[in-house]
C-alpha positions as CSV (number, residue, x, y, z in Angstrom):
1,X,0.0,0.0,0.0
2,X,1.9,3.1,-1.2
3,X,0.0,5.8,0.9
4,X,-1.3,4.7,4.3
5,X,-4.9,5.8,4.9
6,X,-4.0,8.2,7.7
7,X,-1.5,10.0,5.4
8,X,-4.2,10.2,2.7
9,X,-6.5,11.8,5.2
10,X,-3.8,14.3,6.2
11,X,-3.0,15.1,2.6
12,X,-6.7,15.9,2.0
13,X,-6.2,18.7,4.6
14,X,-2.7,20.0,3.8
15,X,-2.2,19.1,0.2
16,X,1.4,18.6,-0.8
17,X,2.9,20.6,2.1
18,X,5.8,18.9,3.8
19,X,4.8,16.4,6.4
20,X,7.0,15.1,9.3
21,X,6.3,11.4,9.6
22,X,7.7,8.5,11.7
23,X,9.3,5.8,9.6
24,X,11.4,2.7,9.9
25,X,14.2,1.1,7.9
26,X,14.7,-2.6,8.2
27,X,18.2,-3.6,7.1
28,X,17.9,-7.3,6.7
29,X,21.0,-9.4,6.7
30,X,21.6,-13.1,5.9
31,X,24.9,-15.0,6.6
32,X,28.0,-13.9,8.5
33,X,31.5,-12.6,7.9
34,X,32.5,-12.4,4.3
35,X,29.3,-14.1,3.2
36,X,27.0,-11.5,4.7
37,X,24.2,-10.4,2.3
38,X,21.8,-7.5,2.6
39,X,18.3,-7.6,1.2
40,X,17.5,-4.5,-1.0
41,X,14.5,-3.4,-2.9
42,X,14.4,-1.6,-6.3
43,X,11.8,1.1,-5.7
44,X,9.0,1.6,-8.2
45,X,8.7,5.3,-7.5
46,X,12.3,6.4,-8.2
47,X,14.0,3.3,-9.7
48,X,16.7,3.3,-7.0
49,X,18.0,0.5,-4.7
50,X,17.2,0.9,-1.0
51,X,16.9,-1.1,2.2
52,X,13.3,-1.8,3.2
53,X,11.6,1.4,4.4
54,X,8.1,2.4,5.5
55,X,5.8,4.7,7.4
56,X,4.7,3.5,10.9
57,X,0.9,3.2,11.4
58,X,-0.5,5.4,14.2
59,X,0.4,3.7,17.6
60,X,2.4,1.0,16.0
61,X,5.5,-0.2,17.8
62,X,8.6,0.6,15.7
63,X,10.2,-2.8,15.8
64,X,6.8,-4.4,14.9
65,X,6.5,-2.0,12.0
66,X,10.0,-2.9,10.7
67,X,9.1,-6.6,10.7
68,X,5.7,-5.8,9.0
69,X,7.4,-3.8,6.3
70,X,9.9,-6.6,5.6
71,X,7.1,-9.1,5.2
72,X,4.8,-6.8,3.2
73,X,7.5,-5.6,0.8
74,X,9.7,-8.7,0.3
75,X,7.8,-11.7,1.7
76,X,10.5,-12.5,4.2
77,X,10.2,-13.0,8.0
78,X,12.8,-11.4,10.1
79,X,13.9,-10.9,13.7
80,X,14.4,-7.3,14.7
81,X,17.7,-7.5,16.5
82,X,18.5,-3.9,17.6
83,X,17.9,-0.2,16.9
84,X,21.0,0.7,14.8
85,X,20.5,4.4,14.3
86,X,18.1,7.3,14.5
87,X,18.1,10.0,11.8
88,X,16.0,12.4,9.8
89,X,15.8,11.9,6.0
90,X,16.4,14.7,3.6
91,X,13.3,16.2,2.2
92,X,11.6,13.7,-0.2
93,X,9.6,14.8,-3.1
94,X,7.2,12.0,-4.1
95,X,6.1,11.4,-7.7
96,X,2.7,13.1,-7.0
97,X,4.4,16.2,-5.6
98,X,3.9,15.4,-1.9
99,X,6.7,16.6,0.3
100,X,7.9,14.7,3.3
101,X,10.7,14.4,5.9
102,X,10.9,11.2,7.9
103,X,12.1,10.6,11.4
104,X,13.7,7.2,10.8
105,X,14.3,4.4,13.3
106,X,16.8,2.1,11.6
107,X,16.8,-1.5,12.7
108,X,19.3,-4.2,12.2
109,X,17.3,-7.4,11.3
110,X,18.1,-11.0,10.5
111,X,16.4,-13.1,7.8
112,X,14.5,-16.0,9.4
113,X,12.4,-17.5,6.6
114,X,10.8,-16.9,3.2
115,X,12.0,-16.5,-0.3
116,X,12.7,-12.8,-1.1
117,X,10.3,-11.6,-3.8
118,X,8.4,-8.5,-4.9
119,X,5.5,-8.7,-2.5
120,X,3.8,-5.3,-3.1
121,X,3.5,-2.6,-5.7
122,X,6.1,-0.3,-4.1
123,X,9.0,-2.3,-5.6
124,X,9.9,-3.8,-9.0
125,X,12.8,-6.0,-7.8
126,X,14.0,-7.5,-4.5
127,X,17.5,-9.0,-4.3
128,X,20.2,-10.2,-1.9
129,X,23.5,-8.3,-2.4
130,X,26.9,-9.1,-0.9
131,X,27.4,-6.5,1.9
132,X,30.7,-5.5,0.4
133,X,29.3,-5.1,-3.1
134,X,26.1,-3.0,-2.8
135,X,24.6,-1.2,-5.8
136,X,24.7,2.6,-6.1
137,X,22.2,4.3,-3.7
138,X,21.8,7.6,-1.9
139,X,24.5,8.2,0.8
140,X,21.9,8.6,3.6
141,X,20.5,5.1,2.8
142,X,24.0,3.6,2.6
143,X,24.7,5.1,6.0
144,X,21.7,3.2,7.4
145,X,23.1,0.0,6.1
146,X,26.5,0.7,7.6
147,X,24.9,1.5,10.9
148,X,23.0,-1.8,10.9
149,X,26.0,-3.9,9.9
150,X,28.3,-2.3,12.5
151,X,27.3,-4.8,15.2
152,X,27.4,-2.1,17.9
153,X,25.3,-2.4,21.0
154,X,24.3,1.3,21.1
155,X,22.3,3.1,18.5
156,X,24.0,5.8,16.4
157,X,22.4,9.2,16.5
158,X,23.1,11.2,13.3
159,X,23.8,14.9,13.7
160,X,23.7,17.7,11.2
161,X,27.0,18.2,9.2
162,X,29.2,21.0,10.6
């Protein structure tokens, strides 16, 4: 579902004005060491590779939302292992002109079951990539993957560049 119903209701009131929305990223990994792979989606809206992302539903627990997005977008079941980082996205201009900035809770996740596939209309491809050979993507998305693969115990908090 590309636009959650609650966002559509907000858009009816505010039009394309910038919205500040809570979101999650699920960086899903499979394997260990040199064999570690990361699950990426090729987005239908901009044709770019990205980790799994999505908007939280009102009242939804963030880790539950990350697991839900992984299943909805790629058909895989995951464990949500830890909060890897917290950051704000740059302003996003959606294909319909809607503006948004997302407070992102980035989770490190582990694949449990399911064959990765395109499971919704938000993506045109889903693929496992070697962690050391990821395709081109926006720097802020690559940072999220790096944060999730860092295996640190504390979350990283991004700050504005100096």
